[in-house]
KESEPA-835197 format. One record per residue (C-alpha): residue in three letters; x, y, z. Coordinates in pm, whole numbers, padded with zeros to 5 digits, always signed. Each point is the difference from the previous one (the first is absolute). Layout:
BEGIN
alaXYZ;...
//
This chain:
BEGIN
met-00704-01984+02540;ala+00348+00093-00049;ala+00254-00284-00063;pro+00261-00057+00288;ala+00298+00209-00044;ser+00232-00302-00062;lys-00215-00081-00309;arg-00006+00325-00156;arg+00230+00081-00294;pro+00233+00295+00095;arg-00043+00312-00188;ala+00306+00053-00225;ala+00242+00270+00072;pro-00107+00347-00121;ala+00147+00136-00331;ser+00186+00272+00216;ala+00197-00282+00161;ala+00086-00187-00318;ser+00322-00005-00167;pro+00043+00127-00370;arg-00002-00352-00124;glu-00317-00084+00208;gln-00169+00326-00116;ala+00059-00085-00360;ser-00149-00342+00064;arg-00298+00168+00157;glu-00043+00220-00299;arg+00010-00295-00226;ile-00268-00161+00202;gln-00229+00301-00004;gln+00039+00035-00382;ala-00097-00364-00043;ala-00281+00026+00241;leu-00142+00309-00167;arg-00001-00178-00343;leu-00171-00311+00157;phe-00249+00190+00187;ala-00091+00206-00305;leu-00017-00336-00226;arg-00174-00220+00246;gly-00153+00198+00282;tyr+00118+00024+00338;glu-00183-00300+00141;ala+00117-00236-00274;ala+00376+00117-00012;ser+00158-00234+00248;leu+00331+00024+00180;gln+00125-00295-00198;met-00086+00175-00330;ile+00186+00313+00138;ala+00302-00197+00083;asp+00008-00194-00338;glu-00025+00343-00180;val+00293+00135+00186;gly+00204-00330-00019;leu+00016-00046+00376;his-00106-00303+00221;lys-00313+00081+00199;ser+00207-00042+00320;thr+00245+00268-00127;leu-00293+00222-00061;phe-00103-00009+00354;his+00338+00124+00096;his-00120+00329-00148;tyr-00376+00001+00066;gly-00196-00193+00253;ser-00331+00020-00207;lys-00158+00097-00324;leu-00182+00284+00178;glu+00358+00141+00106;ile+00103-00015-00357;val-00320+00182-00146;asp+00058+00252+00303;asp+00341+00075-00147;val-00105+00028-00345;leu-00286+00234+00073;thr+00218+00205+00216;gly+00232+00073-00293;ile-00291+00098-00219;ile-00180+00208+00246;glu+00337+00195+00116;his+00033+00104-00370;ile-00354+00111-00016;leu+00012+00196+00329;gly+00324+00154-00127;trp-00204+00122-00307;val-00279+00134+00224;gly+00253+00180+00209;ala+00126+00193-00301;val-00355+00076-00118;lys-00099+00135+00360;ala+00318+00225-00020;gln-00137+00204-00283;asp-00040+00346+00118;pro-00239+00123-00128;pro-00168-00315-00142;glu-00026+00019-00379;leu-00207-00238-00241;gly+00278-00008-00246;ala+00261-00107+00241;phe-00228-00274+00126;leu-00070-00128-00349;ser+00387-00020-00046;ala+00035-00198+00318;ile-00264-00238-00124;asp+00217-00070-00301;glu+00266-00112+00236;leu-00249-00268+00141;val-00084-00116-00359;asp+00366-00099-00054;tyr+00034-00142+00345;phe-00285-00252-00045;ala+00084-00047-00378;asp+00335-00124+00109;arg-00172-00208+00288;pro-00354-00106-00098;glu+00025-00282+00240;ala+00016+00268+00288;ala-00321+00148-00128;arg-00169-00335+00000;leu+00116-00079+00348;leu-00138+00340+00136;val-00338-00070-00156;val-00010-00342+00154;cys+00094+00127+00342;met-00254+00297-00008;thr-00265-00240-00103;ala+00083-00304+00235;pro-00260-00110+00246;gln+00053+00122+00353;asp+00036-00361+00154;ser+00258-00098-00278;glu+00364-00054+00087;leu+00100+00271-00249;ser-00195+00263+00187;arg+00233-00061+00299;ala+00310+00125-00184;gly+00103+00294+00224;ser+00110+00203-00307;ala-00322-00005-00164;glu-00140+00232+00279;arg+00250+00263-00128;val-00232+00041-00295;ile-00197+00234+00231;glu+00313+00224+00010;phe-00039+00041-00384;tyr-00352+00093+00041;ala+00079+00255+00275;gly+00274+00160-00205;leu-00190+00026-00319;ser-00306+00124+00185;thr+00214+00279+00153;trp+00108+00111-00357;leu-00344-00017-00138;asp-00132+00217+00300;arg+00264+00258-00038;ala-00037+00014-00388;arg-00374+00027+00045;lys+00018+00291+00243;thr+00245+00195-00214;gly-00189-00067-00317;ala+00245-00199-00182;ile-00262-00268-00049;ala-00370-00024-00012;lys-00214-00060+00315;val+00000-00376-00041;ser-00092-00252+00268;ile+00321-00113+00146;arg-00140-00315+00131;gln-00109-00092-00366;thr+00305+00141-00179;ile+00269-00216+00190;pro-00152-00341-00100;asn-00063+00123-00353;leu+00368+00106-00029;met+00108-00330+00144;gly-00222-00193-00244;leu+00134+00213-00294;met+00367-00055+00102;leu-00007-00379+00097;met-00256-00178-00216;tyr+00182+00030-00319;pro+00344-00119+00098;ala-00170-00270+00225;thr-00194-00150-00280;ala+00167+00103-00330;met+00205-00330-00057;asp-00324-00188+00024;leu-00190+00222-00245;ala+00248+00010-00299;ala-00300-00027-00247;leu-00122+00331+00135;val+00318+00197+00082;gly+00255-00143-00242;glu+00273-00259+00015;glu+00244+00285+00163;pro-00197+00173+00258;phe+00297+00148+00167;ser+00201+00111-00306;ala+00135+00364-00021;arg-00279+00079-00237;ala-00264-00159+00207;arg+00129+00194+00320;gln-00026+00328-00210;val-00350-00077-00106;arg-00111-00098+00362;lys+00157+00320+00160;arg-00172+00226-00249;glu-00331-00180+00047;leu+00030+00007+00382;ser+00093+00367-00019;ala-00319+00073-00202;met-00223-00201+00232;leu+00131+00148+00317;arg-00016+00349-00124;gly-00367-00075-00092;leu-00046-00105+00364;leu+00203+00251+00199;glu+00043+00303-00222;pro-00200+00310+00140;lys-00298+00048-00222;
//
């Protein structure tokens, strides 16, 4: 049963209504929350931990956000907006070309190498149980837009012969796994991937190997 209106914590003002100072504080909160979500997991990272990380009193944190779900929603929105911008550029390719697509993949490699916590949060959100609080983040539903945009490009590329006649339903999860799992787990697997998994050299190697794998998957036979 819903709580009486007088006992509900009011939702904080949207970012669009915030002053430049308030927006800067919100961004600091989002960055701290992203680090903690990646380090401890969404459930274990408390609002008090986030406030301590930013150097705010918990009561001050509530001036910006009414709940932890609101924070993760804003964090996810920023990540997903970037990815959707990337998908939009890929969809705009006319005609679609595999080489241009692989160059665009390089951009995502750099994005997640700079923000491995973002990759981890996306993996956690996409695998969260349907009855979990995290699954209620409205921005998480926008991952469907990514699927739809990438599906559009793959379908056009397949029809024009730019790529092999792959199964689109299988290819999209395969691509997401290739893009996200390395940055999401690299910091925990130093014994396997090395102490500097996101160095300039490591990025070059990853781009080269991803390109080879994707050509093997997508290049017309």
